[in-house]
ChimeraX commands (.cxc) that place a marker at each C-alpha (Angstrom):
marker #1 position -17.92,-24.10,-11.66 radius 0.5
marker #1 position -19.64,-21.32,-13.62 radius 0.5
marker #1 position -23.02,-22.91,-12.97 radius 0.5
marker #1 position -22.31,-22.87,-9.23 radius 0.5
marker #1 position -21.28,-19.22,-9.38 radius 0.5
marker #1 position -24.37,-18.33,-11.38 radius 0.5
marker #1 position -26.52,-20.13,-8.81 radius 0.5
marker #1 position -24.88,-18.21,-5.95 radius 0.5
marker #1 position -25.30,-14.90,-7.75 radius 0.5
marker #1 position -28.98,-15.62,-8.35 radius 0.5
marker #1 position -29.43,-16.47,-4.67 radius 0.5
marker #1 position -27.59,-13.29,-3.76 radius 0.5
marker #1 position -29.90,-11.23,-5.94 radius 0.5
marker #1 position -33.00,-12.83,-4.48 radius 0.5
marker #1 position -32.04,-12.81,-0.82 radius 0.5
marker #1 position -29.69,-9.88,-0.31 radius 0.5
marker #1 position -31.06,-7.23,1.98 radius 0.5
marker #1 position -32.88,-4.50,0.15 radius 0.5
marker #1 position -32.65,-6.14,-3.25 radius 0.5
marker #1 position -36.32,-5.96,-4.12 radius 0.5
marker #1 position -36.29,-2.25,-3.34 radius 0.5
marker #1 position -32.98,-1.56,-5.10 radius 0.5
marker #1 position -34.04,-3.30,-8.30 radius 0.5
marker #1 position -36.41,-0.40,-9.01 radius 0.5
marker #1 position -33.92,2.40,-8.38 radius 0.5
marker #1 position -31.10,3.88,-10.39 radius 0.5
marker #1 position -27.63,3.63,-8.81 radius 0.5
marker #1 position -27.58,7.39,-8.18 radius 0.5
marker #1 position -30.76,7.51,-6.07 radius 0.5
marker #1 position -29.12,6.85,-2.70 radius 0.5
marker #1 position -25.68,5.89,-1.44 radius 0.5
marker #1 position -27.07,2.60,-0.11 radius 0.5
marker #1 position -28.64,1.71,-3.43 radius 0.5
marker #1 position -25.48,2.71,-5.29 radius 0.5
marker #1 position -23.47,0.24,-3.18 radius 0.5
marker #1 position -26.14,-2.47,-3.67 radius 0.5
marker #1 position -25.86,-1.91,-7.45 radius 0.5
marker #1 position -22.06,-2.09,-7.25 radius 0.5
marker #1 position -22.24,-5.49,-5.53 radius 0.5
marker #1 position -25.02,-6.79,-7.79 radius 0.5
marker #1 position -23.07,-5.80,-10.91 radius 0.5
marker #1 position -19.71,-7.07,-9.64 radius 0.5
marker #1 position -21.00,-10.41,-8.37 radius 0.5
marker #1 position -23.16,-11.09,-11.43 radius 0.5
marker #1 position -20.01,-10.91,-13.59 radius 0.5
marker #1 position -17.58,-12.39,-11.08 radius 0.5
marker #1 position -16.45,-15.43,-13.09 radius 0.5
marker #1 position -17.18,-13.87,-16.46 radius 0.5
marker #1 position -15.42,-10.52,-16.64 radius 0.5
marker #1 position -12.45,-9.00,-14.80 radius 0.5
marker #1 position -13.20,-5.46,-13.65 radius 0.5
marker #1 position -10.05,-3.80,-12.49 radius 0.5
marker #1 position -8.55,-3.17,-15.93 radius 0.5
marker #1 position -11.77,-1.82,-17.44 radius 0.5
marker #1 position -11.90,2.00,-17.32 radius 0.5
marker #1 position -15.55,2.14,-18.38 radius 0.5
marker #1 position -16.67,-0.26,-15.63 radius 0.5
marker #1 position -14.44,1.32,-12.98 radius 0.5
marker #1 position -15.57,4.87,-13.72 radius 0.5
marker #1 position -19.19,3.79,-13.33 radius 0.5
marker #1 position -18.55,3.13,-9.63 radius 0.5
marker #1 position -15.26,4.79,-8.63 radius 0.5
marker #1 position -14.18,8.42,-8.77 radius 0.5
marker #1 position -11.53,9.52,-11.24 radius 0.5
marker #1 position -8.69,9.22,-8.70 radius 0.5
marker #1 position -9.47,5.61,-7.74 radius 0.5
marker #1 position -10.13,4.68,-11.37 radius 0.5
marker #1 position -6.70,6.03,-12.35 radius 0.5
marker #1 position -5.04,4.17,-9.44 radius 0.5
marker #1 position -6.70,0.86,-10.42 radius 0.5
marker #1 position -5.55,1.31,-14.02 radius 0.5
marker #1 position -2.00,2.21,-12.92 radius 0.5
marker #1 position -1.84,-0.97,-10.83 radius 0.5
marker #1 position -3.04,-3.03,-13.81 radius 0.5
marker #1 position -0.43,-1.37,-16.03 radius 0.5
marker #1 position 2.23,-2.33,-13.47 radius 0.5
marker #1 position 0.99,-5.94,-13.48 radius 0.5
marker #1 position 1.17,-6.05,-17.27 radius 0.5
marker #1 position 4.71,-4.60,-17.34 radius 0.5
marker #1 position 6.12,-6.83,-14.62 radius 0.5
marker #1 position 4.04,-9.96,-15.06 radius 0.5
marker #1 position 3.51,-9.97,-11.30 radius 0.5
marker #1 position 1.34,-8.60,-8.53 radius 0.5
marker #1 position 1.90,-4.94,-7.78 radius 0.5
marker #1 position -0.17,-3.38,-4.96 radius 0.5
marker #1 position -3.53,-5.10,-5.31 radius 0.5
marker #1 position -3.52,-8.81,-4.54 radius 0.5
marker #1 position -7.18,-9.26,-3.58 radius 0.5
marker #1 position -10.63,-8.31,-4.81 radius 0.5
marker #1 position -11.24,-4.94,-3.12 radius 0.5
marker #1 position -15.02,-5.13,-3.40 radius 0.5
marker #1 position -15.36,-8.38,-1.46 radius 0.5
marker #1 position -12.16,-7.95,0.60 radius 0.5
marker #1 position -10.95,-11.44,-0.25 radius 0.5
marker #1 position -8.83,-13.33,-2.76 radius 0.5
marker #1 position -11.83,-15.05,-4.31 radius 0.5
marker #1 position -15.52,-15.66,-3.89 radius 0.5
marker #1 position -16.14,-19.18,-2.57 radius 0.5
marker #1 position -18.99,-20.74,-4.51 radius 0.5
marker #1 position -19.65,-23.33,-1.79 radius 0.5
marker #1 position -21.00,-20.68,0.58 radius 0.5
marker #1 position -23.94,-18.28,0.23 radius 0.5
marker #1 position -23.35,-14.57,-0.17 radius 0.5
marker #1 position -25.10,-11.96,1.91 radius 0.5
marker #1 position -24.67,-8.23,2.00 radius 0.5
marker #1 position -25.94,-5.65,4.43 radius 0.5
marker #1 position -25.53,-1.95,3.62 radius 0.5
marker #1 position -25.97,0.86,6.14 radius 0.5
marker #1 position -25.46,4.54,5.47 radius 0.5
marker #1 position -23.24,6.43,7.88 radius 0.5
marker #1 position -22.93,10.20,7.82 radius 0.5
marker #1 position -19.62,11.34,9.21 radius 0.5
marker #1 position -19.23,15.11,9.34 radius 0.5
marker #1 position -19.46,16.17,5.70 radius 0.5
marker #1 position -18.63,12.72,4.31 radius 0.5
marker #1 position -21.07,10.08,3.19 radius 0.5
marker #1 position -20.07,6.55,4.02 radius 0.5
marker #1 position -21.70,3.17,3.71 radius 0.5
marker #1 position -20.78,0.32,5.98 radius 0.5
marker #1 position -21.08,-3.04,4.27 radius 0.5
marker #1 position -21.21,-6.36,6.06 radius 0.5
marker #1 position -20.23,-8.83,3.34 radius 0.5
marker #1 position -20.52,-12.52,4.16 radius 0.5
marker #1 position -19.27,-15.40,2.06 radius 0.5
marker #1 position -17.11,-17.76,4.13 radius 0.5
marker #1 position -16.67,-15.20,6.90 radius 0.5
marker #1 position -18.12,-11.79,7.68 radius 0.5
marker #1 position -16.13,-8.80,6.52 radius 0.5
marker #1 position -16.85,-5.18,7.38 radius 0.5
marker #1 position -16.01,-2.79,4.56 radius 0.5
marker #1 position -16.48,0.97,4.75 radius 0.5
marker #1 position -17.11,2.85,1.51 radius 0.5
marker #1 position -16.45,6.58,1.35 radius 0.5
marker #1 position -18.68,8.16,-1.29 radius 0.5
marker #1 position -18.76,11.46,-3.16 radius 0.5
marker #1 position -21.65,12.91,-5.09 radius 0.5
marker #1 position -20.43,13.89,-8.57 radius 0.5
marker #1 position -22.23,15.30,-11.59 radius 0.5
marker #1 position -22.53,11.67,-12.76 radius 0.5
marker #1 position -23.98,10.48,-9.44 radius 0.5
marker #1 position -22.43,8.68,-6.47 radius 0.5
marker #1 position -18.85,7.42,-6.78 radius 0.5
marker #1 position -16.60,5.54,-4.36 radius 0.5
marker #1 position -13.65,7.73,-3.36 radius 0.5
marker #1 position -12.05,5.26,-0.94 radius 0.5
marker #1 position -12.63,1.95,0.79 radius 0.5
marker #1 position -11.42,1.16,4.29 radius 0.5
marker #1 position -11.18,-2.44,5.46 radius 0.5
marker #1 position -11.55,-3.85,8.98 radius 0.5
marker #1 position -7.74,-3.91,9.39 radius 0.5
marker #1 position -7.70,-0.13,8.84 radius 0.5
marker #1 position -6.15,-0.35,5.35 radius 0.5
marker #1 position -7.28,2.32,2.88 radius 0.5
marker #1 position -7.65,1.19,-0.73 radius 0.5
marker #1 position -6.54,4.60,-1.98 radius 0.5
marker #1 position -3.37,4.49,0.14 radius 0.5
marker #1 position -2.66,0.91,-0.92 radius 0.5
marker #1 position -2.99,1.72,-4.62 radius 0.5
marker #1 position -1.02,4.97,-4.22 radius 0.5
marker #1 position 2.09,3.21,-2.93 radius 0.5
marker #1 position 5.07,2.56,-5.11 radius 0.5
marker #1 position 4.44,-1.04,-6.25 radius 0.5
marker #1 position 6.24,-3.59,-4.11 radius 0.5
marker #1 position 6.02,-6.32,-6.77 radius 0.5
marker #1 position 4.90,-9.02,-4.36 radius 0.5
marker #1 position 5.82,-12.09,-6.39 radius 0.5
marker #1 position 9.14,-10.79,-7.72 radius 0.5
marker #1 position 12.45,-12.08,-6.25 radius 0.5
marker link #1:1,2 radius 0.2
marker link #1:2,3 radius 0.2
marker link #1:3,4 radius 0.2
marker link #1:4,5 radius 0.2
marker link #1:5,6 radius 0.2
marker link #1:6,7 radius 0.2
marker link #1:7,8 radius 0.2
marker link #1:8,9 radius 0.2
marker link #1:9,10 radius 0.2
marker link #1:10,11 radius 0.2
marker link #1:11,12 radius 0.2
marker link #1:12,13 radius 0.2
marker link #1:13,14 radius 0.2
marker link #1:14,15 radius 0.2
marker link #1:15,16 radius 0.2
marker link #1:16,17 radius 0.2
marker link #1:17,18 radius 0.2
marker link #1:18,19 radius 0.2
marker link #1:19,20 radius 0.2
marker link #1:20,21 radius 0.2
marker link #1:21,22 radius 0.2
marker link #1:22,23 radius 0.2
marker link #1:23,24 radius 0.2
marker link #1:24,25 radius 0.2
marker link #1:25,26 radius 0.2
marker link #1:26,27 radius 0.2
marker link #1:27,28 radius 0.2
marker link #1:28,29 radius 0.2
marker link #1:29,30 radius 0.2
marker link #1:30,31 radius 0.2
marker link #1:31,32 radius 0.2
marker link #1:32,33 radius 0.2
marker link #1:33,34 radius 0.2
marker link #1:34,35 radius 0.2
marker link #1:35,36 radius 0.2
marker link #1:36,37 radius 0.2
marker link #1:37,38 radius 0.2
marker link #1:38,39 radius 0.2
marker link #1:39,40 radius 0.2
marker link #1:40,41 radius 0.2
marker link #1:41,42 radius 0.2
marker link #1:42,43 radius 0.2
marker link #1:43,44 radius 0.2
marker link #1:44,45 radius 0.2
marker link #1:45,46 radius 0.2
marker link #1:46,47 radius 0.2
marker link #1:47,48 radius 0.2
marker link #1:48,49 radius 0.2
marker link #1:49,50 radius 0.2
marker link #1:50,51 radius 0.2
marker link #1:51,52 radius 0.2
marker link #1:52,53 radius 0.2
marker link #1:53,54 radius 0.2
marker link #1:54,55 radius 0.2
marker link #1:55,56 radius 0.2
marker link #1:56,57 radius 0.2
marker link #1:57,58 radius 0.2
marker link #1:58,59 radius 0.2
marker link #1:59,60 radius 0.2
marker link #1:60,61 radius 0.2
marker link #1:61,62 radius 0.2
marker link #1:62,63 radius 0.2
marker link #1:63,64 radius 0.2
marker link #1:64,65 radius 0.2
marker link #1:65,66 radius 0.2
marker link #1:66,67 radius 0.2
marker link #1:67,68 radius 0.2
marker link #1:68,69 radius 0.2
marker link #1:69,70 radius 0.2
marker link #1:70,71 radius 0.2
marker link #1:71,72 radius 0.2
marker link #1:72,73 radius 0.2
marker link #1:73,74 radius 0.2
marker link #1:74,75 radius 0.2
marker link #1:75,76 radius 0.2
marker link #1:76,77 radius 0.2
marker link #1:77,78 radius 0.2
marker link #1:78,79 radius 0.2
marker link #1:79,80 radius 0.2
marker link #1:80,81 radius 0.2
marker link #1:81,82 radius 0.2
marker link #1:82,83 radius 0.2
marker link #1:83,84 radius 0.2
marker link #1:84,85 radius 0.2
marker link #1:85,86 radius 0.2
marker link #1:86,87 radius 0.2
marker link #1:87,88 radius 0.2
marker link #1:88,89 radius 0.2
marker link #1:89,90 radius 0.2
marker link #1:90,91 radius 0.2
marker link #1:91,92 radius 0.2
marker link #1:92,93 radius 0.2
marker link #1:93,94 radius 0.2
marker link #1:94,95 radius 0.2
marker link #1:95,96 radius 0.2
marker link #1:96,97 radius 0.2
marker link #1:97,98 radius 0.2
marker link #1:98,99 radius 0.2
marker link #1:99,100 radius 0.2
marker link #1:100,101 radius 0.2
marker link #1:101,102 radius 0.2
marker link #1:102,103 radius 0.2
marker link #1:103,104 radius 0.2
marker link #1:104,105 radius 0.2
marker link #1:105,106 radius 0.2
marker link #1:106,107 radius 0.2
marker link #1:107,108 radius 0.2
marker link #1:108,109 radius 0.2
marker link #1:109,110 radius 0.2
marker link #1:110,111 radius 0.2
marker link #1:111,112 radius 0.2
marker link #1:112,113 radius 0.2
marker link #1:113,114 radius 0.2
marker link #1:114,115 radius 0.2
marker link #1:115,116 radius 0.2
marker link #1:116,117 radius 0.2
marker link #1:117,118 radius 0.2
marker link #1:118,119 radius 0.2
marker link #1:119,120 radius 0.2
marker link #1:120,121 radius 0.2
marker link #1:121,122 radius 0.2
marker link #1:122,123 radius 0.2
marker link #1:123,124 radius 0.2
marker link #1:124,125 radius 0.2
marker link #1:125,126 radius 0.2
marker link #1:126,127 radius 0.2
marker link #1:127,128 radius 0.2
marker link #1:128,129 radius 0.2
marker link #1:129,130 radius 0.2
marker link #1:130,131 radius 0.2
marker link #1:131,132 radius 0.2
marker link #1:132,133 radius 0.2
marker link #1:133,134 radius 0.2
marker link #1:134,135 radius 0.2
marker link #1:135,136 radius 0.2
marker link #1:136,137 radius 0.2
marker link #1:137,138 radius 0.2
marker link #1:138,139 radius 0.2
marker link #1:139,140 radius 0.2
marker link #1:140,141 radius 0.2
marker link #1:141,142 radius 0.2
marker link #1:142,143 radius 0.2
marker link #1:143,144 radius 0.2
marker link #1:144,145 radius 0.2
marker link #1:145,146 radius 0.2
marker link #1:146,147 radius 0.2
marker link #1:147,148 radius 0.2
marker link #1:148,149 radius 0.2
marker link #1:149,150 radius 0.2
marker link #1:150,151 radius 0.2
marker link #1:151,152 radius 0.2
marker link #1:152,153 radius 0.2
marker link #1:153,154 radius 0.2
marker link #1:154,155 radius 0.2
marker link #1:155,156 radius 0.2
marker link #1:156,157 radius 0.2
marker link #1:157,158 radius 0.2
marker link #1:158,159 radius 0.2
marker link #1:159,160 radius 0.2
marker link #1:160,161 radius 0.2
marker link #1:161,162 radius 0.2
marker link #1:162,163 radius 0.2
marker link #1:163,164 radius 0.2
marker link #1:164,165 radius 0.2
marker link #1:165,166 radius 0.2
marker link #1:166,167 radius 0.2
marker link #1:167,168 radius 0.2
view
């Protein structure tokens, strides 16, 4: 299974749009490249390392508010032994990556008033449209929210009082 995942990640790195250009840039150079780096980093470690309880990894890509919300949700999971607010991988907008299907990612920058956003078309089994809201910080670009095609905001989801989804 790990070999299959590694193979898919390698294919992703080779064939994803803009990869050859983004390989030469630092994540802070452009919002589009920052998002490409986020996906490259996340997918390359998908079966190896869990992200959403790792403050160092989270703060590399998410602003302090989202990082704190991710960590609070993980703390809830540890206390209750169940699912709190987050029951999917928010970067790929799915429960899991399916190793049987290729991965493709398309990133397009959208400027909306004073906000910087990147629209991502992520394809694994199906196409998903994910909108990243970005802020420029002293450390570079950081994701401040993610909105999914159903209109759900990641920040709002993680800010809710946990509903403990698999508790009686």
